[in-house]
C-alpha positions as protocol buffer text, in pm:
chain_id: "A"
residue {
  index: 1
  type: UNK
  ca { x: -2232 y: 453 z: -1070 }
}
residue {
  index: 2
  type: UNK
  ca { x: -2371 y: 172 z: -873 }
}
residue {
  index: 3
  type: UNK
  ca { x: -2599 y: 287 z: -623 }
}
residue {
  index: 4
  type: UNK
  ca { x: -2445 y: 28 z: -351 }
}
residue {
  index: 5
  type: UNK
  ca { x: -2113 y: 206 z: -387 }
}
residue {
  index: 6
  type: UNK
  ca { x: -2063 y: 476 z: -147 }
}
residue {
  index: 7
  type: UNK
  ca { x: -1722 y: 587 z: -240 }
}
residue {
  index: 8
  type: UNK
  ca { x: -1419 y: 531 z: -466 }
}
residue {
  index: 9
  type: UNK
  ca { x: -1054 y: 600 z: -481 }
}
residue {
  index: 10
  type: UNK
  ca { x: -714 y: 496 z: -616 }
}
residue {
  index: 11
  type: UNK
  ca { x: -474 y: 442 z: -325 }
}
residue {
  index: 12
  type: UNK
  ca { x: -87 y: 428 z: -388 }
}
residue {
  index: 13
  type: UNK
  ca { x: 93 y: 146 z: -230 }
}
residue {
  index: 14
  type: UNK
  ca { x: 249 y: 396 z: -2 }
}
residue {
  index: 15
  type: UNK
  ca { x: -85 y: 495 z: 130 }
}
residue {
  index: 16
  type: UNK
  ca { x: -158 y: 804 z: -47 }
}
residue {
  index: 17
  type: UNK
  ca { x: -510 y: 891 z: -177 }
}
residue {
  index: 18
  type: UNK
  ca { x: -399 y: 963 z: -576 }
}
residue {
  index: 19
  type: UNK
  ca { x: -785 y: 1055 z: -650 }
}
residue {
  index: 20
  type: UNK
  ca { x: -1120 y: 979 z: -508 }
}
residue {
  index: 21
  type: UNK
  ca { x: -1448 y: 1066 z: -360 }
}
residue {
  index: 22
  type: UNK
  ca { x: -1526 y: 913 z: -22 }
}
residue {
  index: 23
  type: UNK
  ca { x: -1802 y: 1013 z: 255 }
}
residue {
  index: 24
  type: UNK
  ca { x: -1735 y: 1333 z: 422 }
}
residue {
  index: 25
  type: UNK
  ca { x: -1749 y: 1148 z: 755 }
}
residue {
  index: 26
  type: UNK
  ca { x: -1430 y: 946 z: 675 }
}
residue {
  index: 27
  type: UNK
  ca { x: -1079 y: 1092 z: 705 }
}
residue {
  index: 28
  type: UNK
  ca { x: -918 y: 1035 z: 339 }
}
residue {
  index: 29
  type: UNK
  ca { x: -577 y: 998 z: 487 }
}
residue {
  index: 30
  type: UNK
  ca { x: -674 y: 723 z: 747 }
}
residue {
  index: 31
  type: UNK
  ca { x: -915 y: 562 z: 483 }
}
residue {
  index: 32
  type: UNK
  ca { x: -613 y: 553 z: 226 }
}
residue {
  index: 33
  type: UNK
  ca { x: -333 y: 445 z: 486 }
}
residue {
  index: 34
  type: UNK
  ca { x: -560 y: 161 z: 617 }
}
residue {
  index: 35
  type: UNK
  ca { x: -654 y: -6 z: 287 }
}
residue {
  index: 36
  type: UNK
  ca { x: -288 y: 26 z: 158 }
}
residue {
  index: 37
  type: UNK
  ca { x: -192 y: -163 z: 483 }
}
residue {
  index: 38
  type: UNK
  ca { x: -468 y: -415 z: 427 }
}
residue {
  index: 39
  type: UNK
  ca { x: -340 y: -450 z: 65 }
}
residue {
  index: 40
  type: UNK
  ca { x: 14 y: -523 z: 180 }
}
residue {
  index: 41
  type: UNK
  ca { x: -102 y: -764 z: 438 }
}
residue {
  index: 42
  type: UNK
  ca { x: -308 y: -992 z: 196 }
}
residue {
  index: 43
  type: UNK
  ca { x: -50 y: -966 z: -62 }
}
residue {
  index: 44
  type: UNK
  ca { x: 202 y: -1109 z: 165 }
}
residue {
  index: 45
  type: UNK
  ca { x: -57 y: -1390 z: 273 }
}
residue {
  index: 46
  type: UNK
  ca { x: -158 y: -1470 z: -82 }
}
residue {
  index: 47
  type: UNK
  ca { x: 235 y: -1521 z: -146 }
}
residue {
  index: 48
  type: UNK
  ca { x: 307 y: -1725 z: 156 }
}
residue {
  index: 49
  type: UNK
  ca { x: 39 y: -1975 z: 73 }
}
residue {
  index: 50
  type: UNK
  ca { x: 146 y: -1964 z: -295 }
}
residue {
  index: 51
  type: UNK
  ca { x: -180 y: -1820 z: -425 }
}
residue {
  index: 52
  type: UNK
  ca { x: 28 y: -1567 z: -655 }
}
residue {
  index: 53
  type: UNK
  ca { x: -29 y: -1185 z: -697 }
}
residue {
  index: 54
  type: UNK
  ca { x: -335 y: -1037 z: -522 }
}
residue {
  index: 55
  type: UNK
  ca { x: -594 y: -919 z: -751 }
}
residue {
  index: 56
  type: UNK
  ca { x: -890 y: -852 z: -551 }
}
residue {
  index: 57
  type: UNK
  ca { x: -974 y: -825 z: -181 }
}
residue {
  index: 58
  type: UNK
  ca { x: -1337 y: -801 z: -38 }
}
residue {
  index: 59
  type: UNK
  ca { x: -1393 y: -683 z: 305 }
}
residue {
  index: 60
  type: UNK
  ca { x: -1746 y: -713 z: 462 }
}
residue {
  index: 61
  type: UNK
  ca { x: -1830 y: -573 z: 802 }
}
residue {
  index: 62
  type: UNK
  ca { x: -2141 y: -483 z: 1000 }
}
residue {
  index: 63
  type: UNK
  ca { x: -2174 y: -121 z: 841 }
}
residue {
  index: 64
  type: UNK
  ca { x: -2025 y: -137 z: 521 }
}
residue {
  index: 65
  type: UNK
  ca { x: -1749 y: -294 z: 327 }
}
residue {
  index: 66
  type: UNK
  ca { x: -1480 y: -276 z: 61 }
}
residue {
  index: 67
  type: UNK
  ca { x: -1386 y: -406 z: -288 }
}
residue {
  index: 68
  type: UNK
  ca { x: -1024 y: -362 z: -336 }
}
residue {
  index: 69
  type: UNK
  ca { x: -865 y: -415 z: -679 }
}
residue {
  index: 70
  type: UNK
  ca { x: -512 y: -424 z: -642 }
}
residue {
  index: 71
  type: UNK
  ca { x: -246 y: -328 z: -904 }
}
residue {
  index: 72
  type: UNK
  ca { x: 148 y: -309 z: -883 }
}
residue {
  index: 73
  type: UNK
  ca { x: 163 y: 62 z: -783 }
}
residue {
  index: 74
  type: UNK
  ca { x: -167 y: 138 z: -655 }
}
residue {
  index: 75
  type: UNK
  ca { x: -512 y: -15 z: -583 }
}
residue {
  index: 76
  type: UNK
  ca { x: -883 y: 84 z: -662 }
}
residue {
  index: 77
  type: UNK
  ca { x: -1094 y: 86 z: -343 }
}
residue {
  index: 78
  type: UNK
  ca { x: -1476 y: 85 z: -342 }
}
residue {
  index: 79
  type: UNK
  ca { x: -1651 y: 157 z: -49 }
}
residue {
  index: 80
  type: UNK
  ca { x: -1989 y: -24 z: -52 }
}
residue {
  index: 81
  type: UNK
  ca { x: -2311 y: -30 z: 150 }
}
residue {
  index: 82
  type: UNK
  ca { x: -2348 y: -330 z: 396 }
}
residue {
  index: 83
  type: UNK
  ca { x: -2625 y: -501 z: 188 }
}
residue {
  index: 84
  type: UNK
  ca { x: -2471 y: -432 z: -142 }
}
residue {
  index: 85
  type: UNK
  ca { x: -2509 y: -669 z: -443 }
}
residue {
  index: 86
  type: UNK
  ca { x: -2145 y: -789 z: -493 }
}
residue {
  index: 87
  type: UNK
  ca { x: -2227 y: -964 z: -797 }
}
residue {
  index: 88
  type: UNK
  ca { x: -2337 y: -651 z: -987 }
}
residue {
  index: 89
  type: UNK
  ca { x: -2043 y: -447 z: -826 }
}
residue {
  index: 90
  type: UNK
  ca { x: -1814 y: -717 z: -960 }
}
residue {
  index: 91
  type: UNK
  ca { x: -1940 y: -661 z: -1308 }
}
residue {
  index: 92
  type: UNK
  ca { x: -1933 y: -291 z: -1306 }
}
residue {
  index: 93
  type: UNK
  ca { x: -1579 y: -311 z: -1167 }
}
residue {
  index: 94
  type: UNK
  ca { x: -1433 y: -523 z: -1438 }
}
residue {
  index: 95
  type: UNK
  ca { x: -1489 y: -237 z: -1712 }
}
residue {
  index: 96
  type: UNK
  ca { x: -1345 y: 3 z: -1468 }
}
residue {
  index: 97
  type: UNK
  ca { x: -1028 y: -203 z: -1421 }
}
residue {
  index: 98
  type: UNK
  ca { x: -965 y: -229 z: -1792 }
}
residue {
  index: 99
  type: UNK
  ca { x: -992 y: 141 z: -1839 }
}
residue {
  index: 100
  type: UNK
  ca { x: -765 y: 239 z: -1564 }
}
residue {
  index: 101
  type: UNK
  ca { x: -511 y: -76 z: -1552 }
}
residue {
  index: 102
  type: UNK
  ca { x: -216 y: 175 z: -1660 }
}
residue {
  index: 103
  type: UNK
  ca { x: -269 y: 345 z: -1335 }
}
residue {
  index: 104
  type: UNK
  ca { x: -277 y: 64 z: -1114 }
}
residue {
  index: 105
  type: UNK
  ca { x: 31 y: -110 z: -1295 }
}
């Protein structure tokens, strides 16, 4: 696993963590609900400005961030370090998405 990734989960569109490993300091129910809500809002915004279906969302904050790869039924959420190399993470995640495409769709 990429050293810049501190957690990963597959989260249903309803906000349930289907599988994942996140830092112990984080509440898995809160994390899954928050990212499901974020995906829902971003999907609506993407449709309203006619960008089409949401595929990826990157959130960068002071103390870390997230890369979210959105599917029809669920999303892959990667929690990343604040100084993460996004280019390398995007390359790594492309292979993972191909492998778990059926789970996300």
